[in-house]
N, C-alpha and C positions, 0 to 999 in steps of 0.2 A: 503494499498500499504506499507507494511513494507520493509524499506531499512536498510541495513547494514550500508550504508553512510561511505564508507571507505575512502573517501576523506575530510570528515568533511565539507561538503559544504552547509549544511542545514542552512539558514539565515532567517530572519524576514524582511518584508518589510512594511513600514507603508504608508497607502495611506488615506488621509482625515481622519485622526484619528483611523483608523482600521488597525489592524495587521495582515498580512498574512505571513504564513510559505512557504518557497520555496526553490528549490535546485538551488544554484547559479552557474552559469557557469563561472563567473569571478574567483569565490573562487577555482572552480575546476581547472581552467587554471593555478592556482599557482603550481600544481603538475604535470599537463598534458603538460605545455607548452602554448605558444601563441596560441589561437583557434580564435582570433578575426576575422580572414579572412575565416573561415569555412562557407560554405554558410549557410543561415539562416535555410533552411529545415533540414540540418543535425545537427544544433543546436537543433532543436527540438528533433530529436532523441537522441542526447545525454542527454539531460534533461531527456527523458522518461527512459533512462538507469540509470541514477543516482537515479532516484525515486524509481525503480523497482529492485535496486541491491540486490540480496537475496543468492548469492553464489550457486544457483542451476540453475536458468535460465539466470541470468544475473550476470557477473563477472567483476572485476576491468579491466581485459584485454580487454574487450569490449570498455571501455573508452579510453583506450590506442590505440586501433585501430582506433576510429574515429578521435583522435588528429591526429595520423599518416597519416590519409587519405590527410592531406594537402601536405605531400610530394610527394606521388605516385598519387594522385587525383583519387584513385580508391582502392578497397579492395576486398579480399576474404573471409572476416571475417562474420561469420553468426552471427546475434543477433536476440534477442527475444523482440519484441515490443508489447506493450500493448496500444491500443487506448484508449481515454477516453470514447468513446460510438459509438454506431452503428445506421446507419440510414438505413430504407428500405423503398422500394415501395411495393405496393400490389402483383404485378405480381411475384416479387422474395419473398416477405415477408409472402404470402399465405404458399408456400411449406416450409419455414423455420419454420413457427408456426406448420405446419402438422408434420414436424420432431421433433420438441420439443415435441409436444402432445404425438407422438408414443414412444419416448423415456421414457416419463412418464408412458404410458402404460407397457412399458418393464421393467421399474423399479417396478411397481406395482405388476407385475405378477412374478417378482423375490422376492417379499416379502419386498421391500424397501419402502421408504417414497416418494411417486412421487412429493413432494414439493422441493425434491433436485435438481429437474431439473427446475431451474429459471435462468433468465438472471442476471449474476453478474455485468454486465456494463449496463447503461442505453441505452435502445432501443426506437427509435421512428420510427413507421411505418405510413407512409404516403399514404392513398388509392388514388392514382392518376392516375393509367395505366388503368381503367376500363370503362371510358366513351367513347362512340363511336359517330362518326359524322352521326348518322342515318338521322337526319333533319338539315337543313342548309337554309340560306338566308332568314330566317323568324323571327320575334319578339319572336314566340313561340318555337323557335329551342332549346334554352337552357333547358327550363322546359321539353319539350317532350323528350330530351336526357337523362336528370336527370331520368325521370320517367322509362325510358327503362333500364337505367343502374341498378337502384334499383330492377326492375323486374328481370332481367337476373342474377343479382349477389346476390339475397338474401340468398343463402345458404352459399357463401363465406362470407358474410358480418355478418351472425350469428355466424359463426365460429370465425371470428375476434373479435366480441363483446364479445364471450365467453372468448377468449384469453386475452381481455383488462382487465377482472376481474380475471383470473385465474393465471396469471403471474405475479410477481412482476418485478419492473423496465422496465415495458413494456407500452408505452402510444401509443395510435391509433389517428392519425389526420384524421376525417371522410372524405367520398368522397365530393367532390364539393368545397373543401378549396384552393387547388393549387397543382403545381408540388413539389415533395419532395424537389428539389434542391433549389427552389425558397423559400420554407417555411424554409429550412435550412439556406440559405442566409440572409432572412428577419428577422428571429426569433430564430430559435433553436441556431444558431452558436453564441459562445459568445467570442471567439478569446481566452480569458484566462477563463479557467475552474476553478471551485472552489469546495472543498469537504471537509467537516467538520470530523474531526478524532481526537479523544483523547482530546476533548476540544479547539484543534487548528484548524484554516481555512487554508488549503493548497491551494495554487494556481499555477498553471501549463498550459501549451499551451492546448488550446482546439484542439483534433485531434480524428479523426474517421476513421472508414471503412464502407463502405455502399454496398449494395448489388445492386446497379446501378451503371455502370461504369462510369457515369458521375457525380458521388460523387465529382470529381475532381473540380466541380464548385467552391465549398467553398474555394479552395486554392486562389481565387480572393480576399477573406477576410483575407489572412493570416492564414488560418486553414489549417493544412496539414490534407488531407484525400484524400482517393482513393477507387477505387472500387473493391470488391472481390467477390468471389461466395458465393452464399448463405450458400454453406457448410463451408466455411472458416469462414463467418460471424457468423454462428452459433456456431462454435467453440470458436470464440473470445468472444461472448456473455456469454458462459459457463467457461470463466477464462482461456482459452488456449492463450498463446501469439501468435502473428502473426510472424511466422519464416521467416527472410529474410536476404539476403546478404545486407551489406552496399552499398548503390547504388552508381554508378556513377551519377555525376550532371553536366547537360550540362546548361551553362549560356547563355541567349539570351539577348544581350544587346540592348535596344531600345533608339533611338535618333529622335529628331524632334517632329512634331505633324502631326496629319492627316489633309489632305487638306480639303477645302471646298466640301461638297456633298460625302465624303467618310465615310463609316460606319463601326462600330466595327465588322459587319459581314465580310465586305471585308477584315478587318485586320486579323480576325481569320482564315479566309481561305487561306490568304497568309502565316500566321505562320504555319497553318497545312503542306502546301505545302513543305516549308523550313524544318521543323523539320522531315517530313517523309523522305525527301531526305537525311538529315543529318544521321538518323538512331539512334533514341531515346527509341527504346522498351526496357522496363525493367529499363529505367533510370528516375532519377528526372530531370525535367526542371524547372529552376529559372530564373524569369526575373529581370533585373536590369537596371541601366542607368537612364540619365536624361530625358528619354521619358516617364518615369513613373510619371512625374510631370504633364503631360498633359493627363494622362489616367485615366477617371473616373472610380470608382470601378466597375460599371455594366459593363464597357468594359473588365476591368480584369477579371470579372466573367466568361464572354463570353468566354475568350480566356482558362480560366481554366477549363471550361466546356468541351472543345473538346479536352482534353489531350488524350482520347482513339482513336481520330482519328489521332493525330499525333504520336500515339504509346507509349506516355511516361506514366508512372506509375501516375505522377501528374505534373502540370503546376503552380508552386508557387509564389506568390506575397508576399514579406515581408510587415509588419505592417509600415504604416507610416500615416501622417495627413490625407490623403484621406481616409484610413480605419477609421479613428475616426469620420470624417465628415459623412461618409455611417452611422454608428452605431447610431450617432444622427439623421440623417435623418430618419432612420427607426425605431425611437422611443424606442431605447434601453435605459436601465437605466443609469443616469450619473454616479453613483457609480462605474457601470461595465466599462464605458468609461474611467474614470479616472485610474481603475485598470489596464485596457489593455495599457495605454500608459506609466505608471509606471513601470509595469512589463516588457514590451518590452524594455524599455530602461536600466533598470537595469540588463536584461540578455544579452545585445548588439545585441538584435534582431528587432532593430528599424531602419528604413531607412530613411536618409535625405541626402542632397547633400553633408555634409561634411564627410559622411563615406566613408572609402577606399572601392572600389569593391571587393567583395568575389573572391576567387580562384575557378575554375571550371575545370573539366575533359576536356571540350572542350567548345569554345565559338562562337556564331554565332552574327552577328550584323544587325539589320533592322533599316533604316530611315523611320519613319512613314509616312514622306511626299511622299514617292515612293509608298505607297500602292495604287491600282487602284480599281474602282468598279468591283466585281468579282462574279461569281457563282461556285459552284463546282459539278460536274456530269459527265457522266450521272448515274454512279453507284457506285462511291467511294468519300468519302468526301475530300480525298486529292488531287483530279484531278480538280485543280482550272482551272477556263476558265474565261479570261477577259470579261466584259460585251459585248464588241462590237464584240466578236469572238464567241458568243454563237450559232448564227444561222450556221456559218460554221462548229461548232463543232457537231450541230445535223445532218447536210448534211453528215459529215464523217461518223456518226453513221448509217444512212440510206444507204450509200454506201456500208459499210462492211457487212450489213444484206441483201444486195441485193434489196432494195426498191427504190432505187434512181430514176429510170425511172418514177414511179408514184408519186413522192414526191409532184407533184402539183396538183394531181388529187384530187377532192373532192368527198366525199361519202354521199348520202343522208341519212339523220337521220330520221326514221319514225315519222310521226306526228308533225315535226318541220320545220320550215323554214330557216334552215341553212344545210350546208354540213361540214362534219368532214375531216380533212386532217391530213396527217403525222405531227407530231410536235405540234398539237392542245394542249393546256394547259387545261387539263380536270380536275385537282385538282390545287387549289391555297389555301395553308393553312398558316396562322400566327399561328405557333404550336410550342409546345415543349418548353425545358427548356433553349436551348442556347440563344435565342434572347428574350424570353418574360420575361428575368429577366431585360432588358434594356430599360428604358424609353426613351432613344435618339432614338432609332430606332423604338419604337411603337409610339411615338408621330410623328416621321417622317412619318411612314405609314398612320395615321390620317391625316397629312398635304397634303400629295399625294392625298389622297381620296378627300379631301375637294377642292382642286385646280381642280383635274380631274372633278368633278361634275360642278364646275364653268366653266369651257370649255365645258359642254356638253357630256362628255364621260361616258361610263357606262361598265360594266364588260360584257364580251361575255357570250352569254346564255349558252354555252356548259361547262362553268367553275364551279366547285363545289367549292365554296369559304367558309371559315371559319376562326373564331378568337377562338383560345383556349389558354387562358393565363395562365400563371404559378402561378397567384396569383389574389385575389379579389381586392387587391390593384391597379392593372393594369386598371380594368374597372373604379374604383373610380378616377384615375387621367386622362383617357381619357374622362370621362364624364365632370370633373371638367374643363379640356382644350377645352371642348365644341366640341370634335371631334368624339365622338361616333356615333353622327346622321349621319355623312358623310360615315364612315365605313358601318353602317348599310345600307345606300341607295346604296352602291355598293355591297351588299350582305355578307359583312364581320361581320354577327352578331355573337353575342356570342353563341358557341355552348356548351361549357363546361369548367371547369377548370382542366386541365389534359393533360397528354401526348397523343394526340390523332393521327395525321396522321403519325408522326415520328415513332410510335411504331406499325403502320400497322392498327389502330383504325380508319381509314379514312371512314368507312362506305361504302354502296354500291353507285355506281355511278347510274344516273337515267338509267332505263332499256333499253330506246331505244340508248342511247349513248353507254352503253355497248355492246349492240347487235352488233351496227354498227363497233365497235372495234373489236369484235370477228370476224365477217362475213368478214371483209376485211383485218384481220391480220394488223392493224394500229399499228405503233409505236407512241405513244402518251406520253405527258410529264405531270409530277406532278412538280410544284415549291412550295417549303415549307421552312419554316425558322427554321428548325431542324437541326439535327447533323448527321443524318443517312440515307442514300440513297441507301442502298444495293439493289441488285436485288430481286424482290418478296417480300420486306418490305412494302413498302408505300401502294401498292394496286396491286393485282395479274394481273390486266389488263394494268398496266402502267409500260412500260419498261424502260423509261427514266426519271430520277428523278433529280431534280437540288435543291440544297441547296442556299439559297439566304436571303438577309436581307428582314425584313418585308415591307418596302417601295418597294422594287423590286418585292416582292410578289404581291402587289397591281398592280403595273406596268404591270406584265405579265398577271394579270387577264383581264386588260383592253386591252392588245394586243392580247391575246387568243392564242398565238403561240410563240414557241421557235425557230422558223425559222426567226428570226428578228434580225437585228443590231440597239439596241436602241439608240446608238449614232447618227445614220444618217437617220433611218427609223421613221415616225410617229407611235405613238400608235394607234391613230385614227383621226378622223376629228371632227370638231365643227359643230355647226347649220349652220355656212356659208360655209361650206365644206372646210375649211382650216386646214390643217395638224396640229396635235398637237404632239409635240415632247416631250420625257422624261424631257429634260431641262427645258421645259415650266412649268412643274407641281411639279418640284423637289424643296423641301423646302430649304431656307438658313439655315446655322448653327445658325443664329441669331434667326430666327422663331423657330427653334427646342429648343434653349435654353429658350425662352420665355415661351414655352409650359411646358418645364421640371421645370420651377421654380414655377409652381404652385403646385407641390407635397410638402407635409409637414409631419411631424412625427406623427401627430394625425391620418392621415389616416392609418398608420401602426399599431398604438396602439389601435385604433378601432377595426379593422380587426382581429388582433390576441388576444384580450381580452379573447375570449372563443373558441379559435382554437380547442380544444379537445371536444366541446360539440357537434357539428353536428346539422343538421336540424331536422324537425319533423320526416322525413324518417328513418334517422339513430337511433333518440331516441325511434321511435316505435318498433324496432327490439326486439323481446322478446329472452332472453337466460336461460338456465337453469344453475344455479351455480354449481360448483364442481371443484375439483382439477384434475379430468380425464375427458375427452370429451367422450360422448355419441355417437359414431359414427353411422351415418345412412347409412345402407347399400345400399339403393336406391338412395342415392345423386348421381349426376353425375359430382359434382364440387369438393367434399372432401371425400376422402377415406384413410384409414389407410394403409401406404405403407408397402412394404414387407421387407424393409432395415434391421429391428432389430428382425426378426422371430427366428434367430439361434444364439441370443446374449448370451444365457446361456452356449453354447458350447465353448471350446477354440478354438481360431483361427487357420486355417489350415497355417503352415510356407509356405512362397513363393516357388513355385516349378516351373520347367520348363513346358513350355506350349507345347504340342505335337500336330502335325498334325492339325493345326488351317486352317480354310477355310478364304479367303478374303471377307469380307461382302461387301465392297465397295472399288472403287479406285478412288481417287479424284485428282484434280488438286490444283493450288495455289488459296490462299485467300478463303479458305472455312470457312465462318463465322458461328457464334453460331446461327444466323438465319437460315442458311442453315441446321444446326444439330438439331436445336429445333426451328421451326418457332413460332413466337408469333401471327400472324395474322389470316387470314380465314382458317377455316376448309373446305375442299372440301367434299361434300357429298359422292364422290366415294372413298374418302381416307380410309384407315385402321380405322382412329379416327371416321371418319364420319359415317361409316358403324357400328361402334361400338355404337355410340351414337343413330343411328336410331334404333338399337336393344333394346335400353333402352327406346325407345319411344320418343326421343328428335327429334322434327321435325328441318329440316336444317335452318330454318329462326331463330331458338332458338339455334343455336350451340354456339353462341357467338365466342370467339376467344381461340387459343391455350393459350395465356398468361393468360386469364380468369380461365382456367381448369388446372392450374399447380397443384392444391391441389388434382388431381385424376391421379395417377400413370398409370391407364389403358388407359386414353387419351394421356398422354404424351409419353408413350413408343411407342404407335402406330403412334405419330407425330415425332418421331425421324428420321431423315433424310427425312423428307416427304415434305421439301420446293418444291414446284412446279418449281423451277428455278434451283435446284441441279443437277449437272450433274456426274454420275457415268460412269467413263471412260469404264467400261467393256460393256455398251452399246453404244458406239459411243459418237456421239454428244446429245443424246436424253435428254430432260430434265425431271425431276420428281423422286420421291423417289423410284426407282426400281432397282434390281439387277439381276444377273444370278446364280441361285442356282447350286451348283457343287456337285458330277459331274452331267454331262448332259446338264447344261446351260438353264434350265428352267427359263424363265422370271417372276418373283414374284415380290411382294411390298418388301421392305427391311424388314419390320416388319414380314410379313409371312415367308420370307426366314429365318429370325432369329430364329423364332418360331420353325420352322421345324428343324433347326440345333440344337437348344436347346433340343428338344425331342429325338435326336440322340446322345445328349451328345458331340456335336462338338463344339470346342472353337472357337472364331472369331477374326479377325484382321481387322483393317481399315488402309489403306494405303493413303497417302496424300502428297502434295507438300508443298511449303513455306506458312507461315503465318497462320497455321492451327488453327482455334478457334478465329479469330479476331472478334472484335464487341463487344457486351453486355456481361455483367458478369453473364452468364446465367447458373444456376446450372444444370437445367434440360438438357443441352447439354452433360453434364457428367452422370447425373443420368440415362437418357435414354439410353446412350452408355451401361452404366453398367447393366440395366436391359434387354438389347437386347442380352447380353451374350458375349459382345466384352470384350477381356482380355487386348488386347493392341492397341494403336494407333501408327503407324509409319509413321512420317512426315519429312519433310526437316527443318521445323521450327515450333515453337509453339507461340502462344500469351501468355502472362503471366498468365492471369487469368484463361484461360482455361486449360493449362497445370497443374495449381495448383489444379483446380476442378476434372480433372480426377484421378490425386493421390488421392485426397480427397475421391474420390469414389472407390479406389482400383483398377482402371484401369491404367496399365502401359503407360507412354508416352516415346516414343523411338524415337531417331532422327537418320536419315542418316547421315553418316560420310564420309570423303574424297572425297566430291564431287559426291557421289552417289545418284542415285534417283530412283523411280519406273521405269523411262523410260531407264536410263543406265543399271539397272539390268534385263531390258526385262520383267518386271511383267505385267501380263495381266489379272490376277484374277482367272486363273484356277489352281494356284499351292496350294501346302499344305505348310504351313510355321511352323518350331519348333523354339521355342525361348529358348536357353540355356544359363546357368549360374546363373539362379535364384536359391536362396537358403536362408536359415534362416540367414546368415550373410552378406546379400547384404549391399552395400556401396553405398552412394551418388555418382551420375555422373559415375557409374560403366560402363564398355563397356561389351555388351553381344554380343552373336552369334546369327545370324537367319540362320537356316537350310533351303533350298527350295528344294522342290520335284515337278519337272514338270509332265505333263500328259505323255510324252515320257519316263518317268522313270529316266531323267538325274536329277542330284543333283549339287547345288552348295552353297555356304554360304557367308554371308556378316555380317559385325561388325555394331551395332549400339550403340549409346551413351543413356544410360538410364537416363531419365531426372527426377529422383527423386533426387532433388538438395539438399537436406538438411538432417540433422539427424534426425530433427522432422519429416520430410516427410517419412523417412524409417520407424519410429515408426508408423505412420498412415497407410502407406501401409501393414505393417506387421498385423495390427490389423483389417484390411479389409476396413480401411477408418477412416477419422478423426472422424466422430461422433462416430463410433463404439469404437475407442480408448477413447474418453471421456466417453462413457456410461460404459465400461469396468472398467475403473479406478473407476468411481462411485459405481458400483456395487461391486468392489474388496474392497473399503474402508467401 
């Protein structure tokens, strides 16, 4: 990290007899002016720039712009930021490793050294998104699910094992260890990173980007990190800086403390609702105020985790005594803990009650004592519903969908002694990273289970229940607290360590229940402790999905329905037929604290001592070593993608797009799940038909997420979500379109292939918030491979916009209040996009000419959302990876 150090601010810090070099913010302030009230998250960015000053990508003017931020509380200055490391999970990590491997092939074919393609920053890939809940409610569920996971994913895991030995700076955490964010929080995250260079040890803030949008969880630990697309992460691995505008920072002042019986989940759903209303897309959020003194680190991590749901780039908590206590609890090295404290204090990054509040672009305030028990749903994380209103909220859903008259009607389930009704909870899952990092809510779930069994309650027989913790330490502490047995007795047996229900790996419903739902068009519910509840994500048969705390997940499994007011209606009846209410089985804060007190640092040290080793299944996977990979043409999981086929030819300069057809016309809030689903593959879908042609049986399809190493599957799955609505077909759900001219109904994939054969470019039209949700690179890669040259939307989610540009697809934004509706677009038009040339500029205005079927013509203006000069270079090269590869081949 060569630095010009024009401000001469490199200093030495001694901690317990060891010297560390660092770039001192107080020294820099002697020339920049007082920066003490700069938000801590921006101080991290400033240190990063000081350390990487090279007069090429980082200039002294960048420091001045950050110091000047305090006057205007915003900036239009573009900076080049270099995170310390990269974090991946396997759904997004496999395609990234596929791309790196394909780049090695391209370099090798061009006569270069394939070893030149190597991560320059440390990369950790945690295999956590592949386990599915096939088996549940038994002691054997975990072993059976793991066995099926290894069988299904053998090809992918063999490929990752090869990558583990082929690439430098690349570590793989094997399956069955935990969720990447919790492994990051409990083990990988250091708060202050160190690197040996020229005989010196340099200390600097631990920072990262991750290929999962919930990378933001680590901000609870005072580590600045956020999600990027796999494409951008690969570029960061290969030494490219993350190009960004200095962000606005919204401060959220917390006061008071949570009341008895209120959980961190209730808090985060309240925060999400407030910040969504405020509007924080593309901004940093930083938490401050006296309320932090009463907020455990696990609660902070829960809030940090859901930053994508409230729309922010990150939700940052500064380092304080609670941070150090957590590092100690999780078994971190005492030398590192001492360095974190000394470094944070030396840099003015330490929070305590004597520190003056930072200055922010805007400020909100929340009194923690006003937070109420809540859920969110039925299909967006920001739609908070108070616990007592959940029944009324579901009834409203029934009414708007025309099901209200039959709301109380029961439908017989073949072979069972119960009926199924609208609102039935068919999935109750303690799952995903948001809450399974948090011992307070997990212990509370165990205590609810204990008290429920003592009162003679049992989960309803139609509920598929599961426990998928984020780390093995969770099962250790539940066992030590004596709570595992009660969760098991209610059917919340361990099903795996990974991201299950929240990512769509919920597994099949019992056949008779699924048939009853389908035959009677029932609207049934899932209740999960995750962070995502978009349509079609959790399970294709479950239309209403509710986010809730783990103890509430248990409570809804007992009630068996979401048509209930848990404040006033009983969950069930005891042996004497007396009603049992939620308040009767809800644990006190003292009981939860007593259970949490049983956790100690040795649990963490033991579990993470051999975190990269894996079990006997992982160790038995044989790989052929080598710098390049021997692709298996018959593999249905891993194939050499076509992205770099023409890398030896000079790139074509940008030029106008002529006579494009509209592939699809979408409304608001099209998520990356809609664009590139992660869950089930339908047998009748283009991807399902392709797999069957390869001899893969439907029961062995696995999920879209698991097959992201095969572009043939993924391009067929693009826009194939069963809940997506193309307005060209009215209100019909599913990934179809009308092929023009003529209006023949085809799958979007089949139509795109026909257009490609005819040389017709394509455009996608959409409403607001296009591309919200997961940082899914395949949502952009698939769009590219279908032949889509531009997406025109009212607004874009940050990561997806970046991914589109990174794949050479134009992101264009309607202006002046215009929309697809005000312009009267119906999908039959031809569009030509003009103003594209070799000298394209960031955020340039372009013209779209419209030719209608009746021969009439008009035009409208759009804002080109190539936002930075770096992105201009990437777009001209055909994409960010093409840019990097051309640079390597050129040098």
